[in-house]
C-alpha positions, 0 to 999 in steps of 0.5 A, a space after each residue: 472356610 466352609 464355616 466362614 461361608 456358613 456364618 456369612 450366609 446366616 448373617 445375610 439371612 438374618 439381615 433379610 429377615 429383619 429388613 423393613 417391609 418394601 426396603 430395597 425394592 424397585 416399583 414402577 409409578 404409572 404416568 398415565 398415557 406416557 409410561 412409568 417412572 422407577 421408584 426405589 424404596 430406600 427405607 422400609 416400613 418397620 413392624 413397630 412403626 407408628 406411621 404408615 410411611 416409607 422413604 423413596 427416591 424417584 427417577 424422573 425418567 419415562 420407561 415404556 414398561 416396568 424397569 429392570 432392577 439390575 439396570 436402574 443404577 446408582 442415584 448418584 448417576 441419575 443427575 436428578 431425583 425426587 425425594 420424599 415420604 409416601 404411604 404404602 397404600 399404592 404398594 399394598 393395593 397393587 396400584 403401582 407395579 413391583 419390579 423386584 429387589 435391587 441386587 446388593 441394595 445398601 441403604 448407605 448408598 441411598 441416604 435420608 438427607 437433611 432437607 431445606 425448608 422455607 416460606 419461599 415459593 421456589 417455583 417463582 423466579 428467584 428475583 421474587 424471593 424474599 419480597 415479603 416483610 419476613 424475608 425468606 426464613 430458611 432452615 435445614 431439617 434433619 430427621 433420623 435415618 428412617 422414614 419419618 416426619 419427626 425432625 430431630 434438628 431444625 437449624 436456621 440457615 441462609 439461602 446459600 446454605 439451605 440450597 445445598 440440601 434437597 427439598 423433600 415432599 410427602 405423598 399420602 395419595 398415589 394420585 397426587 404423585 402421578 398427577 405431578 408427574 403428568 404435569 412435569 412431563 407435559 411441561 405444565 405448571 401445577 394448579 393451586 390444588 396440585 403438588 408441583 414435582 420438586 426435583 433435586 440434583 444428585 452427585 457423589 459430592 452432594 451425597 457426601 455433604 448431606 451425609 456428613 451434615 446428617 451424621 454430625 447433627 444426629 450425633 448431637 446431644 440436642 438431637 435426642 427427642 424428649 419424652 413424647 406420645 407416639 405419632 399415629 392415628 391412636 394419639 390423634 384420636 385420643 387428643 384432648 383439651 389441655 395437651 401440649 404439642 411441640 412443633 418445628 418453626 419456619 426459619 429454625 428452632 421449635 415452638 409449642 402449641 396447646 390444644 384448647 378444645 376439640 370443638 363439636 362438628 358444627 363449629 369446625 371448618 375443615 379442622 378438628 382442633 383449636 390450638 394456641 401457639 406460644 410466643 416462644 422459640 427453642 433451639 431443640 424440642 421443648 420438654 413438658 417441664 418447659 411448657 407447664 409454666 406458660 400462661 395465656 400471656 404467652 399465646 401468640 395466635 389462636 387457630 383451628 387446624 387439623 391434627 393430621 400433623 400429630 397423626 403423621 408425626 410432624 407435631 408431637 404430643 409432649 403431655 398434658 397440662 395438669 391444671 388445665 382450665 378451659 376458662 383461662 384458655 378460652 377461645 373465641 366462638 366463630 360467628 358472622 355479621 353483616 354490615 348492618 349486623 355490626 351496628 345492631 349487634 346481630 350475629 349468625 352462629 352455628 349450633 347443633 340445630 343449624 345456623 341461627 341469628 341472635 342479638 348481642 349488645 354491640 358494646 360487648 362485641 366491640 370488646 374484640 370486633 374480630 372475635 368471630 373471625 379468629 377461629 372461623 376458618 382453617 389454618 394449615 399446620 404449616 401456616 401456624 409454623 410460619 405465622 408464629 415466628 413472623 408475629 414474634 419478629 413483628 414481620 407478619 402481614 398484619 403487623 406491617 401495613 399490608 392489611 388492616 386486619 389483626 386477627 392473627 395477633 393474640 394478646 392477654 386482653 383478648 381473653 377477657 373479651 372472649 369470655 364476655 362475648 362467648 357468654 353473651 352469645 350463649 345467653 342470647 341463644 338460650 333466650 331464643 330457645 336454642 342450645 349453646 353452640 359449645 
């Protein structure tokens, strides 16, 4: 018996030694002027992790002081919980208070569940859901059993099927979660710029349903990730034109986007990359060989966006196009026009010397009157994930009469127009003694 006890002790010690950082710990999240809420880190940070994220359960219950780990109980008994990924910064910097490890913590009792995803604003009355031409576009996203934004399966679902799963959120700034808790306990509706606190019901039956679905999906051959670059800052900073990325599509399945340029700062608007999303949908993650034969004729939209999606691992880099030609994958330079300028051909363009006004042949500009608008703003990566399937289905707002503007639509004829317009703008800038914008 002593030998068996020593063996069990050695196993327990080994498990503790390799347990990811913060896993199984209880923390107190401050709710200014109200108290604290308990938060349990259920999947910690591995030493080999590409991204600084941990998975957490938060109990939406106020405590006057830091709660006792012995008294927090099981999440099945909470009734409601917040679920999500959080950065470890507030843990490392001491902004949140460490209460201690949960006794006998077992990750199996705190699952990483599949999550529902849609274009529905669930804060609105259910009667308003699906009022847009594209409907509700539900799917169930399943990750590995770890703290990651990389999903292994994105299954189309009905509203009823999707609502059987929780909704998870990602918090990269501690104040973001704290502010949402203040609003929640005050009974206030979150502003446009704030994160609403989305709570999920918990019960033994729900946990069992989530776990059965996750195990079935995670064991499927289609859930195996293809070769891809690591997530994280290094890959983000090393991105270059000609790199292919896979991404989940709203409503289910996966798509692809090609990074066509990292524009200079004077051409950026809250974004660091110009990408072209493809008119394709796969049931699983596409592989580089699935993408290498695609051409500009397969592009569905072009937009400036932030590669934070690559840093955090929701979009993954699959590799580079070996014969990438910037002229074949040309993107429209941003420029602005006044109503008078549209008649005379005057355009305002950002250059490294500042904004200048030049004259361009109006007939050339009319080859694509919306060219200057297409990449003049910033699209979130979530908007690209939703807009690509909308356009493929013909239900996007610019296809259904909701707007006369068609800037979201890209077709093969646009590329020839953009080459002529870009060349004309560059020539006009040089004639005026300036430097080309790109």
